[in-house]
C-alpha positions, 0 to 999 in steps of 0.5 A: 117755810114753803108754802109761808104766809107774805102778812107774818100774822096772819093766821096760815103762816108757822110762827114760833116762841125760839130758833136756833142754828144747828146740824146746817139747819134753823128749828124753831119751838113751841110754834103757832100752826094755822092759829094753833099754839103747839107749845112742845112741838119742834121743827127744823128746815130742810139742811142748807135752807132755813125757808125748807120744812118740807124736804126729806131733810127735815123734820118735827119732833113732838116732846110729848115725855113729859107735859112742861112747856118748852122755854128755849133753845141752846148749843152747849158744845157740840150740843143742841138742848131744848129747855122746858119747864122741868126737864133740860133734853141735851141731843147731840147730831148724828150726821145722817142727813134725814134724821140728823141728832139723836138724843143724848140725854134727858137731865128731869127735875131741873128745868129752865122757868124762865126764858129770856133768863138763857144766857151764853157763855163760854162756850156753855149756856147758864139759867134760872130754874125752878129753885135754883140758878143752874148753867150746863156742864157739858149734858148736867145742868150744875147748881151755881147759885150759892149764897145768891139762892135764898136772897132770888127767891126770896126777893122775886115773885113768882110772876117777875121770876119767869120775866127775868132777863140776861145778858154777858159782858165777856170782858168782864167775864160777868153775867147778868140777871136782871129782875123786879123786886117785890119791894125793892125795885129793880136789881141786877144779880151778877155772877161773875163766872172766872172767880165764880164770885156773886154780887147784885147792884141797882141802877138809877133807871131801869134796864130794859134788855142786856145786847151784845156790842160791837167791837 
C-alpha cells in the first residue's frame, strides 16, 4: 500500500496471512502491522487499486465479537466469507464505494480449524471444522462428513488436523484433503461432490501440496 516498504521482511511492512479479491478490491486478513500480529483484523484496498489502503474507498474491519482467530477467506457465489475458528461470517456487496460490504450472516458454533483445508469448487467452499467436514450452502455451513467423519477425527491428531491441505480435481468432481495420521502415515480423504461419496487412499510417496494445472 501507500508508503510500503521495499523489503517485505522489514518491520514497517504490512503483511497478511490471507488475501482475496472481492468487490474490485484486495482484502487482507490476519495482519502484521509494524511487526505486531492482529489476527482479528481485515483491511481492504481502494476500489480498483490493490496498492492503496489509505484512500476514502479503502477501509478496515476488526472482528472482535468473538476472540477466535481468522483462519481464511473465501468467495461463495456473490458472498465474501470470513472463516474463524468457531464461526463463519458472510458478507455481501453494498454498492457503496466508501462502505462496500455488509454482513449477511454470522454462523456461530461452526468454524474452520485448518486454514489450508478451505477449497473452492463449483462457486462455493468446503473446509474442515472442529468436528466435521463442511460445505457452504449459500450462507449456511452444511456438514458433509457422514461415514468418514469418525474415521478422520480418530486417525488424525489435533496438531496435524490444523495442517491439512486441500485440492480440487474438477475433471473427476473430487475434493482432496491430505493429512498425516497418527499411525498410518499420510492419507488423502476424498469427497466426490457430484455423487456425495467418500473414500481415501495412500500414495507411494508423500504429497506436499495440491495445485491446479493449466489446460
